[in-house]
N, C-alpha and C positions, 0 to 999 in steps of 0.2 A: 598339430596342424590346425591352423586357424580356419574357421568356416568363412565362406564368402558372405558379404553383407546381404546378398540376395537370398541366402539360405536362412537368415535369421527371421524370426517372426516380426511382423510390423509393429506390434506393441513394444517389443524390446528395442527396436530402432527409434521409436518416438519418445521413449522415456526421458532421455536428456533434454529433448525439446520441451516437453511438458514441464519438467522441473525448472528449466530456465524461464519459461513464460510465467509460471506461478511466482517465482522469485522476483521477476521484474514487476509483476502486479503488486506484490507486497511492498516493494521498494517505492513505487509510485504512490501507493496509498499512504505509506509512512511520510513521504515528503509532503503530500497534500495536507495531511493531518497536522504537520508542524507549521504550516502557513496559515492555519485558521486563527483569526483574531477574535477572541471572546471579549465582549464588552466588560471593561473593568467595573467593579462595583462602585457606585457613587458614594462619596463620603456623606456622612449624616448632615453636614451643614448645607451641602448642595441639595440634598433631598428636601430639607426643610425650606430652603429658598424656593424650590420649585413648587411646593405645596401652597405657598402664600400667594 
């Protein structure tokens, strides 16, 4: 016989919600990290031209 949802502890009821929220935050973080544009290193010729 299955217990009613009201008989289960609140922490047990919220576990799937917490897991979903954490997974969503990780997914958003991963997407944001893939969109970061790091400046490409300048070739030596361009660096020398800038120094002149």
